[in-house]
N, CA, C and O atoms as a printed pandas DataFrame, in Angstrom:
     atom_number atom_name residue_name chain_id  residue_number  x_coord  y_coord  z_coord
0              1         N          MET        A               1  101.649   74.279   85.582
1              2        CA          MET        A               1  103.069   75.488   85.669
2              3         C          MET        A               1  102.469   76.781   85.577
3              4         O          MET        A               1  101.277   77.014   85.377
4              5         N          PHE        A               2  103.323   77.535   85.729
5              6        CA          PHE        A               2  102.913   79.285   85.810
6              7         C          PHE        A               2  103.018   79.689   84.171
7              8         O          PHE        A               2  103.973   79.578   83.402
8              9         N          SER        A               3  101.901   80.108   83.990
9             10        CA          SER        A               3  102.041   81.171   82.385
10            11         C          SER        A               3  101.935   82.245   82.628
11            12         O          SER        A               3  101.073   82.540   83.455
12            13         N          LEU        A               4  102.757   83.318   82.025
13            14        CA          LEU        A               4  102.362   84.509   81.930
14            15         C          LEU        A               4  101.049   84.869   81.107
15            16         O          LEU        A               4  100.505   85.947   81.348
16            17         N          VAL        A               5  100.677   84.274   80.436
17            18        CA          VAL        A               5   99.210   84.720   79.663
18            19         C          VAL        A               5   98.371   84.989   80.450
19            20         O          VAL        A               5   98.012   86.165   80.492
20            21         N          ASN        A               6   97.986   84.385   81.011
21            22        CA          ASN        A               6   96.727   84.925   82.013
22            23         C          ASN        A               6   96.902   85.905   82.915
23            24         O          ASN        A               6   96.086   86.154   83.803
24            25         N          VAL        A               7   98.012   86.535   82.731
25            26        CA          VAL        A               7   98.648   87.983   83.758
26            27         C          VAL        A               7   97.368   89.189   83.666
27            28         O          VAL        A               7   96.678   89.119   82.649
28            29         N          ASN        A               8   97.261   89.529   83.979
29            30        CA          ASN        A               8   96.294   90.728   83.869
30            31         C          ASN        A               8   97.363   91.575   83.991
31            32         O          ASN        A               8   97.954   91.556   85.071
32            33         N          TRP        A               9   97.923   92.656   82.733
33            34        CA          TRP        A               9   99.075   93.596   83.377
34            35         C          TRP        A               9   98.384   94.724   83.761
35            36         O          TRP        A               9   99.157   95.598   84.150
36            37         N          VAL        A              10   96.848   95.138   83.814
37            38        CA          VAL        A              10   96.428   96.413   84.277
38            39         C          VAL        A              10   96.024   96.576   85.405
39            40         O          VAL        A              10   95.781   97.617   86.017
40            41         N          GLU        A              11   95.922   95.183   85.792
41            42        CA          GLU        A              11   95.915   94.738   87.559
42            43         C          GLU        A              11   97.257   94.688   88.209
43            44         O          GLU        A              11   97.179   94.726   89.437
44            45         N          VAL        A              12   98.387   94.617   87.760
45            46        CA          VAL        A              12   99.528   94.562   88.141
46            47         C          VAL        A              12  100.359   95.769   87.906
47            48         O          VAL        A              12  101.287   96.027   88.672
48            49         N          VAL        A              13  100.072   96.537   86.870
49            50        CA          VAL        A              13  100.542   98.142   86.954
50            51         C          VAL        A              13   99.398   98.685   87.989
51            52         O          VAL        A              13   99.705   99.703   88.609
52            53         N          ALA        A              14   98.572   98.321   88.152
53            54        CA          ALA        A              14   97.422   99.256   89.362
54            55         C          ALA        A              14   98.234   98.593   90.479
55            56         O          ALA        A              14   99.058   99.425   90.859
56            57         N          ALA        A              15   98.319   97.779   90.969
57            58        CA          ALA        A              15   99.213   97.095   92.261
58            59         C          ALA        A              15  100.239   97.830   92.299
59            60         O          ALA        A              15  100.201   98.452   93.360
60            61         N          VAL        A              16  101.784   98.285   91.287
61            62        CA          VAL        A              16  102.685   98.682   91.491
62            63         C          VAL        A              16  101.999   99.942   91.700
63            64         O          VAL        A              16  101.952  100.107   92.918
64            65         N          VAL        A              17  101.357  101.063   91.004
65            66        CA          VAL        A              17  100.918  102.003   91.469
66            67         C          VAL        A              17  100.519  102.099   92.887
67            68         O          VAL        A              17  100.973  103.016   93.571
68            69         N          ALA        A              18   99.517  101.026   93.503
69            70        CA          ALA        A              18   99.182  101.586   94.628
70            71         C          ALA        A              18  100.691  100.970   95.607
71            72         O          ALA        A              18  100.513  101.151   96.812
72            73         N          SER        A              19  101.578  100.543   95.391
73            74        CA          SER        A              19  102.928   99.730   96.006
74            75         C          SER        A              19  103.429  101.175   96.286
75            76         O          SER        A              19  103.767  101.251   97.468
76            77         N          MET        A              20  103.612  102.446   95.565
77            78        CA          MET        A              20  104.404  103.298   95.164
78            79         C          MET        A              20  103.622  104.427   95.687
79            80         O          MET        A              20  104.048  105.580   95.617
80            81         N          VAL        A              21  102.494  104.126   96.206
81            82        CA          VAL        A              21  101.623  105.640   97.115
82            83         C          VAL        A              21  101.698  105.011   98.140
83            84         O          VAL        A              21  101.796  105.802   99.078
84            85         N          ILE        A              22  101.705  103.843   98.511
85            86        CA          ILE        A              22  102.223  103.663   99.962
86            87         C          ILE        A              22  102.924  103.339  100.811
87            88         O          ILE        A              22  102.758  102.990  101.979
88            89         N          GLY        A              23  104.003  103.507   99.974
89            90        CA          GLY        A              23  105.402  103.558   99.962
90            91         C          GLY        A              23  106.141  104.874   99.929
91            92         O          GLY        A              23  107.050  105.023  100.745
92            93         N          TYR        A              24  105.943  105.562   99.330
93            94        CA          TYR        A              24  105.850  107.463   99.518
94            95         C          TYR        A              24  104.938  107.719  101.157
95            96         O          TYR        A              24  105.318  108.355  102.140
96            97         N          ALA        A              25  103.980  107.150  100.998
97            98        CA          ALA        A              25  103.404  107.668  102.367
98            99         C          ALA        A              25  104.306  106.970  103.505
99           100         O          ALA        A              25  104.955  107.603  104.337
100          101         N          TRP        A              26  104.252  105.735  103.423
101          102        CA          TRP        A              26  105.063  105.172  104.275
102          103         C          TRP        A              26  105.788  105.766  105.098
103          104         O          TRP        A              26  105.515  106.070  106.259
104          105         N          TYR        A              27  107.216  106.039  104.219
105          106        CA          TYR        A              27  108.677  106.463  104.259
106          107         C          TYR        A              27  108.087  108.372  104.478
107          108         O          TYR        A              27  108.993  109.191  104.631
108          109         N          SER        A              28  107.072  108.729  104.473
109          110        CA          SER        A              28  107.273  109.833  104.575
110          111         C          SER        A              28  107.108  110.601  105.608
111          112         O          SER        A              28  106.532  110.047  106.545
112          113         N          ASN        A              29  107.601  112.356  105.865
113          114        CA          ASN        A              29  107.542  112.271  106.962
114          115         C          ASN        A              29  106.498  112.355  108.106
115          116         O          ASN        A              29  106.774  112.343  109.306
116          117         N          LEU        A              30  104.777  112.475  107.351
117          118        CA          LEU        A              30  103.938  111.947  107.782
118          119         C          LEU        A              30  103.717  110.723  108.732
119          120         O          LEU        A              30  102.882  110.883  109.623
120          121         N          LEU        A              31  104.433  109.388  108.642
121          122        CA          LEU        A              31  104.101  108.281  108.988
122          123         C          LEU        A              31  105.689  108.373  109.792
123          124         O          LEU        A              31  106.091  109.067  110.726
124          125         N          PHE        A              32  106.374  107.275  108.899
125          126        CA          PHE        A              32  107.671  106.916  109.516
126          127         C          PHE        A              32  109.004  107.439  109.101
127          128         O          PHE        A              32  110.095  107.365  109.667
128          129         N          GLY        A              33  108.741  107.843  108.272
129          130        CA          GLY        A              33  110.282  108.554  107.185
130          131         C          GLY        A              33  111.227  109.183  107.909
131          132         O          GLY        A              33  112.360  108.704  107.947
132          133         N          LYS        A              34  110.872  110.499  108.683
133          134        CA          LYS        A              34  112.339  110.690  109.887
134          135         C          LYS        A              34  112.689  109.598  110.732
135          136         O          LYS        A              34  113.886  109.713  110.993
136          137         N          GLU        A              35  112.214  108.617  111.267
137          138        CA          GLU        A              35  112.519  107.531  112.453
138          139         C          GLU        A              35  113.637  106.372  111.400
139          140         O          GLU        A              35  114.744  105.912  111.680
140          141         N          TRP        A              36  112.720  106.179  110.062
141          142        CA          TRP        A              36  113.042  104.960  108.920
142          143         C          TRP        A              36  114.570  105.899  108.952
143          144         O          TRP        A              36  115.502  105.407  109.589
144          145         N          GLN        A              37  114.757  107.112  108.318
145          146        CA          GLN        A              37  116.081  107.680  108.113
146          147         C          GLN        A              37  117.245  107.909  108.781
147          148         O          GLN        A              37  118.382  107.915  108.308
148          149         N          ALA        A              38  116.728  108.193  110.476
149          150        CA          ALA        A              38  117.547  108.314  111.525
150          151         C          ALA        A              38  118.523  106.611  111.386
151          152         O          ALA        A              38  119.710  106.284  111.381
152          153         N          LEU        A              39  117.060  105.837  111.280
153          154        CA          LEU        A              39  117.956  104.522  111.757
154          155         C          LEU        A              39  118.673  103.824  110.895
155          156         O          LEU        A              39  119.552  103.066  111.305
156          157         N          VAL        A              40  118.371  103.993  109.391
157          158        CA          VAL        A              40  119.252  103.976  108.263
158          159         C          VAL        A              40  120.792  104.782  108.418
159          160         O          VAL        A              40  121.883  104.334  108.068
160          161         N          GLY        A              41  120.530  105.969  108.988
161          162        CA          GLY        A              41  121.209  106.957  108.563
162          163         C          GLY        A              41  121.819  107.904  107.444
163          164         O          GLY        A              41  122.947  108.323  107.184
164          165         N          LYS        A              42  120.536  108.047  106.899
165          166        CA          LYS        A              42  120.211  108.861  105.878
166          167         C          LYS        A              42  119.837  110.179  105.738
167          168         O          LYS        A              42  118.798  110.300  106.387
168          169         N          SER        A              43  120.225  111.550  105.082
169          170        CA          SER        A              43  119.640  112.568  105.273
170          171         C          SER        A              43  118.736  113.004  103.768
171          172         O          SER        A              43  118.673  112.274  102.779
172          173         N          GLU        A              44  118.261  113.996  103.867
173          174        CA          GLU        A              44  117.118  113.908  102.787
174          175         C          GLU        A              44  118.196  114.126  101.506
175          176         O          GLU        A              44  117.805  113.644  100.443
176          177         N          ALA        A              45  119.731  114.912  101.485
177          178        CA          ALA        A              45  120.501  115.143  100.662
178          179         C          ALA        A              45  120.669  113.851   99.992
179          180         O          ALA        A              45  120.382  113.588   98.824
180          181         N          ASP        A              46  121.160  113.096  100.863
181          182        CA          ASP        A              46  121.506  111.344  100.591
182          183         C          ASP        A              46  120.195  110.576   99.561
183          184         O          ASP        A              46  120.345  110.035   98.465
184          185         N          LEU        A              47  118.845  110.772  100.403
185          186        CA          LEU        A              47  117.859  110.253   99.340
186          187         C          LEU        A              47  117.582  110.605   98.208
187          188         O          LEU        A              47  117.231  109.856   97.296
188          189         N          LYS        A              48  117.764  112.233   98.140
189          190        CA          LYS        A              48  117.618  112.962   96.944
190          191         C          LYS        A              48  118.857  112.335   95.730
191          192         O          LYS        A              48  118.678  112.007   94.557
192          193         N          ALA        A              49  119.404  112.336   96.089
193          194        CA          ALA        A              49  120.947  111.769   95.457
194          195         C          ALA        A              49  120.844  110.921   94.566
195          196         O          ALA        A              49  121.351  110.958   93.445
196          197         N          ASN        A              50  120.065  109.976   95.106
197          198        CA          ASN        A              50  120.004  108.178   94.898
198          199         C          ASN        A              50  118.451  108.131   94.127
199          200         O          ASN        A              50  118.109  107.130   93.498
200          201         N          ALA        A              51  117.618  109.266   94.252
201          202        CA          ALA        A              51  116.152  109.072   94.234
202          203         C          ALA        A              51  116.086  108.387   92.808
203          204         O          ALA        A              51  115.437  107.341   92.834
204          205         N          SER        A              52  116.713  108.801   91.306
205          206        CA          SER        A              52  116.285  108.161   89.963
206          207         C          SER        A              52  116.627  106.486   90.133
207          208         O          SER        A              52  115.843  105.605   89.779
208          209         N          THR        A              53  117.851  106.266   90.698
209          210        CA          THR        A              53  118.058  104.882   90.821
210          211         C          THR        A              53  117.008  104.163   91.868
211          212         O          THR        A              53  116.650  102.987   91.810
212          213         N          ALA        A              54  116.607  105.127   92.821
213          214        CA          ALA        A              54  116.177  104.080   93.737
214          215         C          ALA        A              54  114.682  104.140   93.346
215          216         O          ALA        A              54  114.063  103.118   93.642
216          217         N          TYR        A              55  113.928  105.177   92.709
217          218        CA          TYR        A              55  112.349  104.574   92.323
218          219         C          TYR        A              55  112.605  103.788   91.058
219          220         O          TYR        A              55  111.879  102.821   90.823
220          221         N          GLY        A              56  113.281  104.018   90.477
221          222        CA          GLY        A              56  113.400  103.287   88.830
222          223         C          GLY        A              56  113.554  101.940   89.254
223          224         O          GLY        A              56  112.904  101.140   88.582
224          225         N          GLY        A              57  114.262  101.443   90.222
225          226        CA          GLY        A              57  114.680  100.030   90.756
226          227         C          GLY        A              57  113.508   99.338   91.606
227          228         O          GLY        A              57  113.384   98.113   91.623
228          229         N          THR        A              58  112.463  100.398   92.472
229          230        CA          THR        A              58  111.838  100.046   92.842
230          231         C          THR        A              58  110.413   99.792   91.667
231          232         O          THR        A              58  109.758   98.752   91.735
232          233         N          ILE        A              59  110.169  100.608   90.898
233          234        CA          ILE        A              59  109.350  100.343   89.859
234          235         C          ILE        A              59  109.352   99.072   89.504
235          236         O          ILE        A              59  108.315   98.411   89.546
236          237         N          VAL        A              60  110.607   98.525   89.076
237          238        CA          VAL        A              60  111.295   97.374   88.286
238          239         C          VAL        A              60  110.705   96.282   89.098
239          240         O          VAL        A              60  109.735   95.659   88.666
240          241         N          LEU        A              61  111.344   95.959   90.485
241          242        CA          LEU        A              61  111.058   94.963   91.551
242          243         C          LEU        A              61  109.532   95.294   91.474
243          244         O          LEU        A              61  109.029   94.472   90.707
244          245         N          GLY        A              62  108.498   96.241   91.996
245          246        CA          GLY        A              62  107.156   95.825   91.929
246          247         C          GLY        A              62  106.503   95.239   91.052
247          248         O          GLY        A              62  105.627   94.410   91.299
248          249         N          LEU        A              63  106.949   95.701   89.609
249          250        CA          LEU        A              63  106.601   94.646   88.583
250          251         C          LEU        A              63  106.923   93.196   88.772
251          252         O          LEU        A              63  106.175   92.302   88.377
252          253         N          ILE        A              64  108.005   93.001   89.358
253          254        CA          ILE        A              64  108.627   91.440   89.381
254          255         C          ILE        A              64  107.304   91.042   90.771
255          256         O          ILE        A              64  106.587   90.041   90.780
256          257         N          THR        A              65  107.311   91.819   91.498
257          258        CA          THR        A              65  106.304   91.297   92.765
258          259         C          THR        A              65  105.115   91.344   92.265
259          260         O          THR        A              65  104.761   90.174   92.123
260          261         N          ALA        A              66  104.097   92.220   91.833
261          262        CA          ALA        A              66  103.297   92.022   91.219
262          263         C          ALA        A              66  102.755   90.774   90.517
263          264         O          ALA        A              66  101.757   90.084   90.724
264          265         N          THR        A              67  103.929   90.702   89.449
265          266        CA          THR        A              67  103.477   89.541   88.256
266          267         C          THR        A              67  103.451   88.191   89.274
267          268         O          THR        A              67  102.451   87.481   89.385
268          269         N          ILE        A              68  104.631   87.971   89.950
269          270        CA          ILE        A              68  104.286   86.668   90.715
270          271         C          ILE        A              68  103.180   86.533   91.231
271          272         O          ILE        A              68  102.328   85.683   90.971
272          273         N          MET        A              69  103.124   88.013   92.565
273          274        CA          MET        A              69  101.652   87.456   93.184
274          275         C          MET        A              69  100.308   87.125   92.411
275          276         O          MET        A              69   99.341   86.614   92.976
276          277         N          SER        A              70  100.342   87.522   90.829
277          278        CA          SER        A              70   99.488   87.335   90.038
278          279         C          SER        A              70   99.561   85.649   89.878
279          280         O          SER        A              70   98.557   84.939   89.939
280          281         N          LEU        A              71  100.578   85.274   89.719
281          282        CA          LEU        A              71  100.488   83.762   89.375
282          283         C          LEU        A              71  100.184   83.447   90.679
283          284         O          LEU        A              71   99.293   82.607   90.798
284          285         N          ILE        A              72  100.447   83.681   91.227
285          286        CA          ILE        A              72  100.390   82.990   93.221
286          287         C          ILE        A              72   98.724   83.076   93.091
287          288         O          ILE        A              72   98.127   82.113   93.572
288          289         N          ILE        A              73   98.131   83.851   92.649
289          290        CA          ILE        A              73   96.306   84.135   93.305
290          291         C          ILE        A              73   96.163   83.303   92.133
291          292         O          ILE        A              73   95.516   82.312   92.472
292          293         N          GLU        A              74   96.539   83.240   90.641
293          294        CA          GLU        A              74   95.894   82.303   90.116
294          295         C          GLU        A              74   95.625   80.720   90.682
295          296         O          GLU        A              74   94.569   80.103   90.817
296          297         N          LYS        A              75   97.133   80.300   90.974
297          298        CA          LYS        A              75   96.943   78.620   91.490
298          299         C          LYS        A              75   96.136   78.567   92.436
299          300         O          LYS        A              75   95.364   77.627   92.624
300          301         N          THR        A              76   96.244   79.772   93.274
301          302        CA          THR        A              76   95.343   79.445   94.814
302          303         C          THR        A              76   93.474   79.401   94.456
303          304         O          THR        A              76   92.652   78.687   95.030
304          305         N          GLY        A              77   93.195   80.474   93.267
305          306        CA          GLY        A              77   92.097   79.988   92.912
306          307         C          GLY        A              77   91.140   81.614   93.628
307          308         O          GLY        A              77   89.947   81.898   93.526
308          309         N          ALA        A              78   92.147   82.290   94.236
309          310        CA          ALA        A              78   91.470   83.907   95.001
310          311         C          ALA        A              78   91.050   84.303   94.298
311          312         O          ALA        A              78   91.670   84.482   93.250
312          313         N          ALA        A              79   89.424   84.779   94.470
313          314        CA          ALA        A              79   88.864   85.769   93.537
314          315         C          ALA        A              79   87.883   86.756   94.431
315          316         O          ALA        A              79   86.683   86.927   94.220
316          317         N          THR        A              80   88.433   87.179   95.160
317          318        CA          THR        A              80   87.548   88.549   95.858
318          319         C          THR        A              80   88.969   89.542   96.549
319          320         O          THR        A              80   90.144   89.176   96.537
320          321         N          TYR        A              81   88.620   90.396   96.920
321          322        CA          TYR        A              81   89.623   91.390   97.351
322          323         C          TYR        A              81   90.285   90.759   98.583
323          324         O          TYR        A              81   91.503   90.829   98.745
324          325         N          SER        A              82   89.429   90.113   99.488
325          326        CA          SER        A              82   89.643   89.190  100.782
326          327         C          SER        A              82   90.687   88.016  100.777
327          328         O          SER        A              82   91.616   87.740  101.536
328          329         N          ASP        A              83   90.163   87.394   99.574
329          330        CA          ASP        A              83   90.967   86.368   99.274
330          331         C          ASP        A              83   92.267   86.832   98.707
331          332         O          ASP        A              83   93.228   86.063   98.704
332          333         N          GLY        A              84   92.365   88.168   98.175
333          334        CA          GLY        A              84   93.650   88.330   97.368
334          335         C          GLY        A              84   94.543   88.833   99.215
335          336         O          GLY        A              84   95.600   88.570   99.789
336          337         N          ALA        A              85   93.695   89.389   99.404
337          338        CA          ALA        A              85   94.764   90.118  100.886
338          339         C          ALA        A              85   95.007   89.405  101.560
339          340         O          ALA        A              85   95.973   89.672  102.276
340          341         N          MET        A              86   94.288   88.018  101.778
341          342        CA          MET        A              86   94.777   86.529  102.654
342          343         C          MET        A              86   96.218   85.903  101.791
343          344         O          MET        A              86   97.037   85.185  102.366
344          345         N          VAL        A              87   96.340   86.288  100.430
345          346        CA          VAL        A              87   97.136   85.465  100.194
346          347         C          VAL        A              87   98.558   86.676  100.092
347          348         O          VAL        A              87   99.680   86.273  100.400
348          349         N          GLY        A              88   98.402   87.772   99.752
349          350        CA          GLY        A              88   99.395   88.831  100.218
350          351         C          GLY        A              88   99.706   88.408  101.743
351          352         O          GLY        A              88  100.905   88.311  102.005
352          353         N          ALA        A              89   98.962   88.191  102.595
353          354        CA          ALA        A              89   99.472   88.348  104.293
354          355         C          ALA        A              89  100.311   86.867  104.283
355          356         O          ALA        A              89  101.419   86.732  104.803
356          357         N          VAL        A              90   99.616   85.854  103.636
357          358        CA          VAL        A              90  100.269   84.321  104.110
358          359         C          VAL        A              90  101.671   84.590  102.964
359          360         O          VAL        A              90  102.530   83.714  103.061
360          361         N          VAL        A              91  101.872   85.368  102.232
361          362        CA          VAL        A              91  102.969   84.945  101.047
362          363         C          VAL        A              91  104.042   86.337  102.155
363          364         O          VAL        A              91  105.260   86.403  101.995
364          365         N          TRP        A              92  103.476   87.059  102.934
365          366        CA          TRP        A              92  104.409   87.953  103.525
366          367         C          TRP        A              92  105.017   87.115  104.820
367          368         O          TRP        A              92  106.241   87.049  104.923
368          369         N          LEU        A              93  104.274   86.550  105.692
369          370        CA          LEU        A              93  104.465   86.290  106.719
370          371         C          LEU        A              93  105.291   84.784  105.951
371          372         O          LEU        A              93  106.009   84.585  106.931
372          373         N          GLY        A              94  105.617   83.862  105.162
373          374        CA          GLY        A              94  105.898   83.032  104.418
374          375         C          GLY        A              94  107.281   83.379  103.929
375          376         O          GLY        A              94  108.046   82.415  103.912
376          377         N          PHE        A              95  107.732   84.414  103.568
377          378        CA          PHE        A              95  108.583   84.753  103.007
378          379         C          PHE        A              95  109.210   86.317  103.384
379          380         O          PHE        A              95  110.431   86.455  103.330
380          381         N          VAL        A              96  108.559   87.198  103.672
381          382        CA          VAL        A              96  109.306   88.569  103.214
382          383         C          VAL        A              96  109.564   88.752  104.859
383          384         O          VAL        A              96  110.728   88.969  105.196
384          385         N          ALA        A              97  108.531   88.674  105.903
385          386        CA          ALA        A              97  108.595   88.605  107.506
386          387         C          ALA        A              97  110.088   87.694  107.958
387          388         O          ALA        A              97  111.041   88.110  108.618
388          389         N          THR        A              98  109.925   86.615  107.470
389          390        CA          THR        A              98  111.096   85.580  107.873
390          391         C          THR        A              98  112.112   86.124  107.530
391          392         O          THR        A              98  112.870   86.651  108.344
392          393         N          SER        A              99  112.385   86.094  105.905
393          394        CA          SER        A              99  113.580   86.359  105.431
394          395         C          SER        A              99  114.495   87.794  105.949
395          396         O          SER        A              99  115.699   87.915  106.177
396          397         N          ALA        A             100  113.368   88.785  106.019
397          398        CA          ALA        A             100  114.077   89.854  107.199
398          399         C          ALA        A             100  114.478   89.646  108.157
399          400         O          ALA        A             100  115.565   90.003  108.611
400          401         N          GLY        A             101  113.354   88.788  108.825
401          402        CA          GLY        A             101  114.098   88.775  110.209
402          403         C          GLY        A             101  115.363   87.832  110.462
403          404         O          GLY        A             101  116.123   87.945  111.424
404          405         N          VAL        A             102  115.486   86.672  109.214
405          406        CA          VAL        A             102  116.903   86.397  109.590
406          407         C          VAL        A             102  117.992   87.412  109.326
407          408         O          VAL        A             102  119.018   87.460  110.005
408          409         N          THR        A             103  117.744   88.185  108.363
409          410        CA          THR        A             103  118.647   89.309  108.086
410          411         C          THR        A             103  119.040   90.180  109.424
411          412         O          THR        A             103  120.175   90.498  109.780
412          413         N          THR        A             104  118.080   90.408  109.917
413          414        CA          THR        A             104  117.726   91.293  110.787
414          415         C          THR        A             104  118.820   90.697  111.815
415          416         O          THR        A             104  119.886   91.307  111.886
416          417         N          PHE        A             105  118.654   89.662  112.537
417          418        CA          PHE        A             105  119.505   88.738  113.621
418          419         C          PHE        A             105  120.494   88.660  113.097
419          420         O          PHE        A             105  121.242   89.295  113.841
420          421         N          PHE        A             106  121.165   88.247  112.150
421          422        CA          PHE        A             106  122.846   88.770  111.779
422          423         C          PHE        A             106  123.468   89.671  111.347
423          424         O          PHE        A             106  124.694   89.781  111.373
424          425         N          GLU        A             107  122.334   90.765  110.697
425          426        CA          GLU        A             107  123.198   91.876  110.906
426          427         C          GLU        A             107  122.799   92.828  112.016
427          428         O          GLU        A             107  122.975   94.034  111.848
428          429         N          GLY        A             108  122.215   92.316  113.262
429          430        CA          GLY        A             108  122.117   92.880  114.341
430          431         C          GLY        A             108  121.410   94.295  114.156
431          432         O          GLY        A             108  121.631   95.211  114.947
432          433         N          SER        A             109  120.603   94.419  113.140
433          434        CA          SER        A             109  120.177   95.987  113.176
434          435         C          SER        A             109  118.785   95.738  113.852
435          436         O          SER        A             109  118.116   94.745  114.139
436          437         N          ARG        A             110  118.676   96.885  113.955
437          438        CA          ARG        A             110  117.579   97.062  115.238
438          439         C          ARG        A             110  116.084   96.969  114.831
439          440         O          ARG        A             110  115.624   97.431  113.787
440          441         N          LYS        A             111  115.447   96.368  115.708
441          442        CA          LYS        A             111  113.924   95.804  115.357
442          443         C          LYS        A             111  112.811   96.809  114.753
443          444         O          LYS        A             111  111.934   96.670  113.900
444          445         N          LYS        A             112  113.306   98.074  115.711
445          446        CA          LYS        A             112  112.553   99.141  115.203
446          447         C          LYS        A             112  112.608   99.034  113.747
447          448         O          LYS        A             112  111.518   98.865  113.200
448          449         N          LEU        A             113  113.580   99.092  113.046
449          450        CA          LEU        A             113  113.569   99.121  111.321
450          451         C          LEU        A             113  113.164   97.999  111.153
451          452         O          LEU        A             113  112.261   98.027  110.317
452          453         N          TRP        A             114  113.358   97.019  111.510
453          454        CA          TRP        A             114  112.512   95.567  110.875
454          455         C          TRP        A             114  111.033   95.698  110.932
455          456         O          TRP        A             114  110.321   95.274  110.021
456          457         N          LEU        A             115  110.432   96.448  112.294
457          458        CA          LEU        A             115  109.318   96.584  112.039
458          459         C          LEU        A             115  108.618   97.114  111.059
459          460         O          LEU        A             115  107.705   96.629  110.391
460          461         N          ILE        A             116  109.392   98.709  111.012
461          462        CA          ILE        A             116  109.308   99.652  109.822
462          463         C          ILE        A             116  108.912   99.380  108.338
463          464         O          ILE        A             116  107.932   99.724  107.677
464          465         N          ASN        A             117  110.299   98.454  107.976
465          466        CA          ASN        A             117  110.430   97.976  106.518
466          467         C          ASN        A             117  109.401   96.660  106.741
467          468         O          ASN        A             117  108.431   96.681  105.983
468          469         N          THR        A             118  109.447   95.889  107.367
469          470        CA          THR        A             118  108.037   94.713  107.015
470          471         C          THR        A             118  106.909   95.358  107.472
471          472         O          THR        A             118  105.892   94.894  106.956
472          473         N          GLY        A             119  106.725   96.197  108.198
473          474        CA          GLY        A             119  105.303   96.502  108.365
474          475         C          GLY        A             119  104.737   97.286  106.997
475          476         O          GLY        A             119  103.563   97.112  106.670
476          477         N          TYR        A             120  105.664   98.205  106.164
477          478        CA          TYR        A             120  105.019   98.806  104.884
478          479         C          TYR        A             120  104.726   97.555  104.114
479          480         O          TYR        A             120  103.582   97.283  103.748
480          481         N          GLN        A             121  106.011   96.613  103.812
481          482        CA          GLN        A             121  105.436   95.131  102.700
482          483         C          GLN        A             121  104.434   94.337  103.234
483          484         O          GLN        A             121  104.071   93.401  102.521
484          485         N          LEU        A             122  103.692   94.527  104.718
485          486        CA          LEU        A             122  102.971   93.570  104.829
486          487         C          LEU        A             122  101.103   94.620  104.131
487          488         O          LEU        A             122  100.083   94.206  103.578
488          489         N          VAL        A             123  101.569   96.011  104.594
489          490        CA          VAL        A             123  100.118   96.686  103.900
490          491         C          VAL        A             123  100.506   96.626  102.290
491          492         O          VAL        A             123   99.581   96.570  101.479
492          493         N          ASN        A             124  101.832   96.639  101.848
493          494        CA          ASN        A             124  101.577   96.567  100.654
494          495         C          ASN        A             124  101.655   95.049   99.994
495          496         O          ASN        A             124  101.514   94.998   98.773
496          497         N          TYR        A             125  101.873   93.783  100.725
497          498        CA          TYR        A             125  101.448   92.696  100.065
498          499         C          TYR        A             125   99.383   92.588  100.055
499          500         O          TYR        A             125   98.598   92.181   99.199
500          501         N          LEU        A             126   99.192   93.149  101.382
501          502        CA          LEU        A             126   97.585   93.011  101.464
502          503         C          LEU        A             126   96.915   93.689  100.446
503          504         O          LEU        A             126   96.032   93.016   99.915
504          505         N          VAL        A             127   97.100   95.048   99.925
505          506        CA          VAL        A             127   96.860   95.932   99.190
506          507         C          VAL        A             127   97.510   95.283   97.710
507          508         O          VAL        A             127   96.690   95.415   96.802
508          509         N          MET        A             128   98.439   94.801   97.391
509          510        CA          MET        A             128   98.865   94.076   95.728
510          511         C          MET        A             128   97.953   93.020   95.686
511          512         O          MET        A             128   97.298   92.911   94.649
512          513         N          GLY        A             129   97.720   92.011   96.820
513          514        CA          GLY        A             129   96.948   90.836   96.618
514          515         C          GLY        A             129   95.314   91.441   96.378
515          516         O          GLY        A             129   94.707   91.114   95.358
516          517         N          ALA        A             130   94.948   91.962   96.974
517          518        CA          ALA        A             130   93.416   92.509   97.148
518          519         C          ALA        A             130   93.014   92.810   95.701
519          520         O          ALA        A             130   92.085   92.238   95.130
520          521         N          ILE        A             131   93.958   93.956   95.038
521          522        CA          ILE        A             131   93.804   94.400   93.595
522          523         C          ILE        A             131   93.894   93.170   92.873
523          524         O          ILE        A             131   92.800   92.751   92.495
524          525         N          ILE        A             132   94.680   92.617   92.636
525          526        CA          ILE        A             132   95.123   91.872   91.671
526          527         C          ILE        A             132   94.076   90.700   91.851
527          528         O          ILE        A             132   93.865   90.112   90.790
528          529         N          ALA        A             133   93.214   90.114   93.172
529          530        CA          ALA        A             133   92.513   88.725   93.205
530          531         C          ALA        A             133   91.153   89.577   92.456
531          532         O          ALA        A             133   90.598   89.288   91.396
532          533         N          GLY        A             134   90.826   90.771   93.452
533          534        CA          GLY        A             134   89.575   91.497   93.476
534          535         C          GLY        A             134   89.041   92.167   92.636
535          536         O          GLY        A             134   87.848   92.460   92.569
536          537         N          TRP        A             135   90.280   92.592   91.613
537          538        CA          TRP        A             135   90.006   94.005   90.557
538          539         C          TRP        A             135   89.726   93.111   89.395
539          540         O          TRP        A             135   90.622   93.125   88.551
540          541         N          ALA        A             136   88.591   92.246   89.110
541          542        CA          ALA        A             136   88.329   91.359   87.691
542          543         C          ALA        A             136   87.004   91.474   86.808
543          544         O          ALA        A             136   86.881   90.798   85.787
């Protein structure tokens, strides 16, 4: 079964920091920020008003994600950066992309928003998996 005893918390924290950096860049005006804001109907003021809650929640959820990724990587025996990235890709495809796709179908939200959000998650899961499996 799964045990938190073998989780390398330094790797988990590093994966969360990487996730935050990726998210900051992904949703910045340099990449997809302006388009994402338009698709979700948020202004800069809206984002700033909710920043502490959004970032705090993102850190907590990132810790949960990285911890679960660590447990899955341990069970799969992934031990290299590429193995970890592959685990991240499989987890993303099996759970993230599909779940977000179902939500998109039922909410009728734009496919472009799905692409922006799940694209970020793909990169995020690839990097998290690589850090956790390869950094030993």
